[in-house]
N, C-alpha and C positions, 0 to 999 in steps of 0.2 A: 043203309048203308052195310056194307059186309063187314065184319068185324072178327076179330080172333083175339083171343083173352090169351095172355101170358101173365102168370101169377097176380091174377086181379087187375092187370092195364090191359085196356081195349086198345086194339092195334089196327087201325083202319086201312083197307086195301080195296082195291079193284082190278078187274082181270077182263084183259082184252085180248081176242085173237084166237087163234086155235094153231096148233102145232107144238113143238117142243116147249117146255115151259123154261121162260126167263123172268128172273127176278129183277126188278129194276128198281134200284135205291137213290132217291135224291140225295143232294148234297146238303151240307150245314146251313141252317135256315132257310130251307128250300120246304118244299112239300110235295107230294105226287103231281100236283098240277103242273108243276116246274115241267116233268118229261112232258105232258100236253102241249104247254107254252113253245116249247123248242121245237114242236114238230115232229119228234121221234116216234111216237106212239103210231101217227097214220102214215107217214112218209117211208119209215125205215121198218119198223120192227113187227107190227101188226101181220103183216102179210105171210111172215114165216114161224113165228113164235106165240104161243100163248104168254102174253104178258102180265107180270103179276107185279103191280106197281102199287109200294107200301109207303104210308107216312109213317115215318118213323115216331116212334113216343116221343112227345113234346112237341111235334109238328103237327100240321094241317087237322085232320079230324080225330087223330089218335088221342088217346088221354095224356094229360100233362102232369105227371106227378111233381109235387114241391120237395121233396126230400133229393138231394143231388145223389143220394148212393142208388136211387132208381135209374141212373142214366149208365151206369156200368158197362163196360163193353159186352160181358157176358150175358146181360138181361137183353141188351140190344139185338145181340146174334140170336136169343131164344126168341125175340118177336119174329125174328123171319121164319124160324122154325115153327114158330106156331102158327103162322098165317099156311105155310106149306101142309102142315098137318091137317089144318082147318080144310085145306082143299085136296086132303089125300094125294098128296104128290110126295114121291120117295126122294126124287131128285130132279135137282134143276140148274140151269146156268145162273150165272149173277154177273149183274151190270151194276156198279155203282161208282159215284166220284164225290 
C-alpha cells in the first residue's frame, strides 16, 4: 500500500487512471473505498483523470492518532499536500464531500 508521511502520520492513498490529476476526498466516517463503492472511479472519473484517492487521517488504512489536536484542519490539508508531494504533482483538481 502506498503511503505519504506528514509529521509522522502515515496517509494511505491509491492512484487510478491517467490524465489531469484529481484528488478525490471522502466524507466524514468514510474511506477511499466508499468512492469505489458508489462507482465514481470506474464509471465516471478514471477515463479522464489520474485519480488520487486518499484515506483521511483517522480513516481507512491511514494512521489514527489519539490526540484530538492531530485532526486540526491545517494538518489534514497538509496530508493532501504530502500525498501530492510523494507523487511529484505540483497542481491538481480537488473533489470532496
